[in-house]
N, C-alpha and C positions, 0 to 999 in steps of 0.2 A: 737963406738960400745955402745950400750944400757946397762946399769945396771938396766932396769927395771925388777920388780917382778912380776909373774904371780900371781894375787891375786884371781883370781875368777874363774878360771876353774877347771873341775874335771880331767883335763889330758891338759898337754902341747901341743899345735898345733906345729907340726914340721916346718911348715913355719913360724909361728911367731918366733919360737927359731931361725930359720935361720935369719930371718930377724934382729932380735934385737942383732945378734952376729957379722953380717955382716955390716951392714949399720949404718952409725952415729945416734947418739941420739937427742933428743929435745935440750939439751942444746950447740948441735952442730949446730942447725938452721935446723933440719929434723926431721919430724913428720909423723908417719904410723899411721892410726887408721882405724879399721872397723866401719861399720855403722851397729848398732844392729838390730833394726826393720824399716821395710819400710812399711806403711800402705796405700794400694790403694784401693780406695772406686769407683769402676766404673758401678754397676748397675747389676739387678738381671739375663741379660741375657750373660752370661760369653762369653767374647771376642767379643760381638758385640754393647757394650754399650759405646764404644769410650774408652777413655785414664782415666775419671775421675780425681779424685784428690788425692794428695799425702800429706802424713803426715810422718816425719822421728822421729825416737825413738831412745836415748840412754839409755840404761838400765843399773843401777847400782845397784848391791847387796852388802852385807856383809859391809854396811857402806861406800864402794865404793863412790868417788865423780867424777864429769866431770872433767877432766884436762883441763888446758888452752888451749894445741895445739887442745885438741878434740872440745872444745868450739868453736875456731877459725874457725876449717872446716866446722862446721854446719853452723855457721854465714857466712861463705863464701858462702856455697852452697845457703842459704837462700837469701843474696843479688843476687845472679846470677840470679835464679829463679823469685825474686820479681820483676826483669827487664824484663823478657821473656814475650814472649806471652803466659805463662804458669802461670803467677802470680794470675789468679783467681783460678786455682786448685790447689794453694799452700797452704797446712793448716800449713805449718810451721814445727819446730822442739821442741820438749821438752826432759826433762831428767826425765825418771821415777826411782824413787828410790824404792828399796824393802828392807824392813827390817823385817827379819823373827823373829818369835816368839819363835822358838825352833832353835838350832845350828846344822847344818847337821852332819852327820856320817862324820869321818876325818879316810883318811887310813894313817896305821900305818907306812906304807913303804914310800909313797911318799909325805904326809903331805896335799893332795888334798882334798878337799871334795867328798864323794863317791857318785855317781849317782844311786839313787833307781829307782824302777819301776816307771811309769808316775803316777799311782793312790797315791802312798806315796808323791810323790814330788806335785801332785795337791793339796792333802788335805794340805800340809805343806804352799803352796802357799795361800790358802784361810785363814790361820791364820795370815800372813804376814800384815804388815801396808805397805799401798801404799802412795807415795808422788808424784805429777806431778809439776814439776818446769818448769817455762819459764825465759830465759836469754834474756838479752838487753845491750847494749852498754849503759853505764852510765860513764861521766866523763872519758873519752877513755879506760874504762874497761868493758868487758863481765861481767856483775854479774848477780845473780838470782834476779829477778825483781817480783815474784810471784812463792810462793809455798805452795802448798794445801796438807793436806792429805784429800787422797778420799778413797771410800770404793770400793770393787771389781764391784760392779754394776754401780757406776759412771765412773770407768775406763772403763768398756765395752759400755758405752753410748758414751764417749769419743772418742774411738776407732772406733766406728760407724758413730761418726761424728753429734751426738744428741744433 
């Protein structure tokens, strides 16, 4: 059973709660992780432009960092795709860290961040600092080899593949 603490969600996902109570933890050799964002670019003719390309992103907020088990899952997927017939369409994976300028409102009863309406959250994101990081194997350890603070416009261009 895992002793993982929910850090970044405004509510606890019942499936995650069940998984973490029932299944072994990372220290027992068992990792379950979700993949946050998949960006697929395929052209302007939806559904008719082929498969396009693929980029995976693990998003971290509130000073969260990519854990070793998560890095290994992303790296494993990257190695598989890089050896497949899809290697030309593979844009890899990155860690996207978002550091907000202001703290979220915290629910007094559950202690989790309160989700406001989209417009409030959108403006809050526009005030955030954004870091894009790339990890690679260095001396048998998966380490961040590139970390760059980027603007919101640079993030948009990166996601668009420009």
